[in-house]
N, C-alpha and C positions, 0 to 999 in steps of 0.2 A: 418370701418376699421380704428386702429391706428397703427399709422405709428413704424414700429418697431427698425427706428433708432431714437434714443433720439438727439435733438436739445439743450434741454435744462433739467437741473434737473427733473425728470420723478417720480412722488411717484405713485406708485398703492395701494390703498387701499382695501382690502378683506373685507367687510361687510358694511352695511350703518347703523346703529345703531348710537346710540348718538355720540359714538368714531368715529367711521369714520366718520360721517358727519360732526364735528368738525374739525377732522385732514383734510378733502378734503377742507372744506372753507378758512384754516388757510394756507394751502398749495399755494391754487391759489393766496390768498391776499401776500404771500409771493413771485413771480411770478412763482412758479413751474407749469409744466405739472402734472395736477391729474387726474387718472383715478379710479372712483369706481365703484366697481364689488358687486351687491347683487342680489340674486336670488328670495327675499322673499317680497320684497317693502324695501324704504327708509324710516328709524325710529326702523327697525328691530324688533325683541318682545319688546322693549320698550313702542313703537307708537303702534305696530298691534297688541299684544297680553297680553303684559303684563302691564306694569305703565299705560298708557293712559284708557285702559278701566276698570283694575283694580278700579283707583282712581275716575274714573265716575261712575261705580258700588258704590262707597263706599259714594262719594257725595249725591247719590240720595238717600243711607240707611241716611244719616244725614238727607235730608230732610224731608224724611218722618217720622224720631223722633221729628224735629223739630214742625212738622205737629200736632202728635200726642201727643205731653206734650205743645202744645201751651196754653192751660187751664189752667197750671198752673201760666203762666204770666196775668191771666186774660181776655184771647183771648178766644169767645165763637164764637160757628158756629150757626145758626140762620138759620129755613127754614119753610117758610110760617109762618113767626113771632115766632115761637117755637122754645126754646133753644134745643138744640140736642146735642148727644157726638158722636163727629167724628169717624169714620171706615177708616183706611188706605185702600186701594183696591191696590195691587201691580199687575202691569203689565207688567210682565215681558219680554215677547217680546217684547214690545214696549222699555223696557228700555236697552234691550240687541241690537236691531235696531241702537239705536239713539246712544249707545255708540261706537260700530263698525263704525256708520257713521263718528264719531268725531275721531277716528284712521284713517280711511283712509283719511278724509281730511286734517289732521294733516301732514300725508305720502304725500299726494299731494303737500302738502305747503312746504315740505322740498325739494322736487324733485323739485321744479318748483326754488326756491333760488337755489339750487346746478347749474342747470342748467342755470340761470341767469348771477352766478358768473364765468361761464365759465370751471366749473367742466366736463369733461367726464362721464357718468354715463353708467355704462352698464347693463343690466339686465342679469343676468349671474350669473356662478360661476367660485370662481378663486383660483387655486392650485398652490402653489410653486413648481418652476424647479429648483432646485437652490434655492442661496440666491439674486441673480439677473434678476431672469424672473419667471415669470407669466403666466401659463397655462390657458387662459379665456375661457369658454365654453358659448356662449349666449343661454339663453332659447330657447329650442325648435329646436335647432339647435345638430348635434352628432359631428362634429370637432370642435376641439380646436385653436386656435389663440395663439401664443407663442411673447409674448412682452417683451421688457429690462424694469428693473424699477433699479432708483439708490438706493431709498429707497421704503421699503414695509411693509405695516401698516396693522398689523393683528388686526381684530376687528368683530370675528365672534360671537361672545354671547357665550348663553347656553341654555342648554335645560332644560324643567323638567326631574328628575331622575326618574324612573322606578323600581318597583320592581319586581320582578318575580313571588313573590305569589299574587299579586295585580296590575294584568295589565290595565292599562286605556282601558275604550270601545268609550269614548264620550257621550255614553248614559246615565249611572248611576254611572261608576266609572271615576273620573273625574282629569286632571291634571288641572293648573290655564291657559292653554290654551283652556279647551275646555269649561270651564264655558258659554260661551257664546251663546251656542248652546240649552242649556235647554228651552224646549217648555213653562214650567209651573215653579212655585216657588216652590224650595222644600219642601214636607210638614216637613222631618226630614235631614238636612245635618249633616254627620259626617266627621269632618275634622283631617285625621292623620298628625300630625305634630304640635308643639305650637311654631314653631319658625316665624318669622315676618309674611311670607304669610300665613301660617295657622291663627294666629291670627287675621291679617287683614280679611281674607275671612269671617272667623268664629264671627266678630264683626258686619263684614257687612250683611250677613244674618239673622244673631239674630234680627239685625234692620230692616231687611225688612220683618220682622214676621216668618221666619220658626225656629223650633226647630233645637236647635245646639246641637250635643256631640262636645267635642275636645278631642283626644287621644294627651297625651300627655307622652313622654317616659322619661321625667325627670320628676323632683319634683314640678316642677313651669310652667306656663306658661312663654315666652318670656327669657329664662336661659341666653341668654347675652347680658339682659338690664341691666338697674339700677335694684335694688333690691325694694327699695321702689315705683319706677315706675310700674312693674311688678305686685306688690302685689295690687297695687292699680288698675289695670285692671282686675285679677282676680277677685277680688272683686267685679266690677262693670259687669263684665259676670255672675258673680252668682248673683249678684241681681236683673240682668234682664232676669232670668231662665236658662243659659247655662249651660248644664252637663259636667263638666271638671274633667276627667279620668288621672290622676297623676299617674309615674311611670309605663304607661301602653304602651306596646309594640304590634303592631297587626304585625300577622304574617300572616295573608291571608285576600283577600276580594273577594267577589264573589256576580255578577250580578245574581238575583234569576229572571228576567223579570219584576216584578213588583217591586222590592226594594232590597235591597243590606244586607248583612252580612260581617260583620266585626269581625273577632276572634282574640282574643289577646291571649299573652304568655300566661296567666293562664288559655287560657281556653275558659273565657269567651266572651261570641258571643252577639254582637250589631246590630240591625236590624234597617234600615233606607231607606229614600228612596234613597238616594244619598250620594255617598261618595267621597270628594274629597283629593284629595293625594297630602300633600305639605311636600314634603320630600327632599327637595332640588333640586340642579340642578346641569347639569355636562357641560362642556367646550366642543362649537363645534370646537375641535380641531384634528376629527379623517379624514383622508384622504385629509388632506391638503398641503402633501408633508415638513411637518415642520421638522420633525426630519432627513429626507433626508438632506434636507438643513441645518441640523446642528444647529437648533434651539432646545433647550433643554426645557423638560417640564420636570412637578414634577410628581408625585405617582397618584395625582388625574386627572391627564392629561390636567392641566392648563398650559399656557406658562410663563416661568419664566421671568419677567420685573422688571428693577429696578425703583428707583423715576424718570427718565426721561422715561419709558416707552421702554427702551432699552432690548435687549435680545441678548443670546449668541452670534449671529450675528450682527454685529456692524451696519448694514445699514437695518436689520430687528426691527423692532417697534411692539409690542403687547398691545394693549389698551382694557377697560372693562371685561366683565364678562368672556373673555376666559383666561384673564390672573391670573396673582397671586396677584393683585390689589381688594380692595373694591369693592363687586358688588354691585356699585350703579352707576345709570344714570349719573350724577354729576362728582362722578370721571372718570368715562369713557368721557364725554367732554373735562374735565380738562387733561387728560393723551393725548387725541388726539389733542390738540394745542398743549401741554409740547411736544409733539414727535416732531412735525412739527419743533416746535422753534426750538429744538436741531438738528435734523438733516439737517436744513438750514441754520445753524449758527448765529440764532437770541439770544436772550437772553431768557434762559430758568430756570423756577425756578422750583427745586425737589418738587416732590409733598410730601407734608406731611400729611400722612393719619391720624393722631392724631390731625390736625386741619379741618378736613372734619365731618360737620355737618349732622347726618342721621335721620332719620324719621320713626316714624311706624303709619300709617293710621290707628291706631282701633277709636274708640270713647269714652275717647279722646283720642287724639294723645299724642305721645311719640315722642319728641326732644332730643337728647344730642350730645356734641360734646366736645373733649379734653380730658384730664383724668377724669377718672371714680372715685366714690367715694371709690370701691375695691380698686382701687389703693393706695388713698390714705391713707386705713387703714391696708395695709399690709405695707407700709413704702416705696413703691417705688417712691413718692414723697412727700414732705412736702407741705401739703396742708389744708386751714380749709373748713367747709361747712355749708354755711347757707343757711336754707330752709323756704321759703314762703308760707303757703298754700293759695290757691286761695278763699277761705270761706271769707278771710278777703279783699278782693280787691272789690271796690264799684263798679269799671265797669262788673266786674264775680256776685254779687248780680244782680245789673240790668238785666242779663242776665240770668239768673236763673243758674247760673254754679254752680255745687254743688261739681264737684270731680276737682282735681286739685291739682298743687305746681310750684313753681320756686325753682328752686337748682343751686345755685351758688359758684363753688371753685377758691380760692386766693392763693397763695403760700406764705407760711409762711414767715414774714419779710418784703418782697417786695411790698405785694398785689397785684401784678401781676393775671390777671385772668387767670388759667387754663382750666376752663372746666364749666360743665352746664348743667342741666338735665331742661328739661320743660313736663309739661303734660296739657294740655289743648285743648281745640276743634280747636284751631288754632295755636297749638307747633310748624308745619315746616314755621311759619313766626316769632315767637316769638322768635326760637333760633339765629334767624338772628344777632342780635345785640352782642349777646352773642362770636357769631362766629367772627364777625368782632374785638373785642375786643381782642380774644384769637391771631386770626392772626397777627394784629398790636401791641400787647404787652403791650394791655392799663393794666392800673391799676384800680382797685375796685372803687380808689376817680376819676379818671377820667370819671369811665363808672358813677358813680353816680352824675358827676356834668353835665350828659349830660341830658337837658330837656327832660320831657316826654309829655304825654298828658295827662289831669285829666279830666276822670276818662279813665282810660286804664289798659288792663291786662301788657302791657309794664311796669306801674308803678311798680310791683312786682319787675322787676328786678333790677330796682333803688333801691327799698327799701333793694333789697339784698345786693347791691353792698354797699349803705349805712352801713348797718348791719356787713359789714366783714372790716370797716375803722381800721387799724391797731393802738394799743394803744400809748399814747404819752408816752416814757421812762421818769422817774423820773431822 
C-alpha cells in the first residue's frame, strides 16, 4: 500500500516509457517520493513493441545485406574448397524470438534500476481524479486506491492508428506492434504509409528478401524529410526492386486467408501475402480523467504541454507521444527530466525542438537536426548550404558505401552552424557532432578546427565545415 498522506513532495508518474522512466529517476534523485504506474511493462511501447524490436529487426536486415554484398569487397565463401555464391536464409521465428527477448531483457533492466533507486513501481493503471489525486488500479484487482500527489506526470504514449476499412487482425493485416508474431517471412509485404515507420519497415523487409510494395499517399517517400535525402532513399528502394506507388491512397484492405488485397482510391487492387498499416498513431489519453481535471487536449487528443512539459494545470505535466512534443524517445526522456527539474525548483532548460536530432532507420539511414534547407530557401532563416557526397570519402570507398552525403548549414555572416543532414549507414551516430555544434552555437570554423580521424566518415563533416568558411572582406 502507498501512504495516502504525503510526508514529502510526491510525484505520480503514469506510464513507464522513456519519458516516465527518466522522470521517475530524476524525481528520486532530487529527493521526491516517486510512484510510477505502468500496466504493460516498464519501457512502454518504445522498448517492448516499437523502437527496440523494430531497430533490432532493421539491424538484422542490415547484417543480411552485408553478407549478401561481401563478394563486392573480395570476400568469398568456400565450401569443400570450391567457391560458391552465398544465399541468405532468413529464419524469421528465430529473429522474432531474439528481438522480443532483447526487448524483455531491456524492460527488466529498467525495472531493476527503478527499484534499486527507490522508485515505487506499481503494475496497474493510473487515472487522474482531479489534478492532485490519482486512482490506481493494480493489475488483476477490481478495487482502486486513491492517493494524493503534489505533481502528476502523464507519460502514456501512443498506439497505432486504425482505419475502419482496414482493421488489423495480427495475422495478415498488421500494425507495427503485431509484426513480431509472423511465422514466415512475407513473400510480398504491402506497406501502406510512406512516413518514417512505413519507410523503415519497407526497407527492412526488402533487405530481408521480401517483395515489397510501398503505398504512398504523397508524391514522394518520406515527405517530411530533406528532399535530397528522400530522393536518394527512393532511388535506393527502386534499385533494390521495391514497387513504389505514389499519390495512391488505400481505401480498404481485406484478409483473404492466404493473402491480402489492398484496394486503392483509383480502383486498383494489389495482392500480397501481408499488409502493414503504417498510417500514424493516436495518443493514449482517453479515459484518463484529463479533461475532467482541467488538462487541455488539442483536436487530435494530444495533451497540450509547453517547453518544460507543463500543461494547463500547473502541477500536471505531459511528456512523450501523448503530448504535443515531437514523438521521439529521446525527446520524451529529455522532457521527463525537464518536467521534474521544473516542478522541484531545480534548473530546467526549456526544450528546443529545433535542436533535436532525429533519425530514419532506413538503409542507408537519414539523420537531421536544426533548420532545414527548405526553411533556408523560403527565407525563414539566412543560411548557406554545403553538401559533400560520400563517394569522395576514402573511408566510404573502403567500406563499399556508394550512396550518401553530408549537408551542413551555416548562418550567413557569422558562420554559426544552424542545421545539417546526414545520409549514411551510421547517420544516427554521425549527426551527433552537428547537433553538439548547434546546441553550443559553434561556428563552422570551430567545427572544422576539431580534429577528425583519417580515414573516417566524420571527415566529410569537417570538409563541409571548411568549405563554409566565410570569405575575407576586402
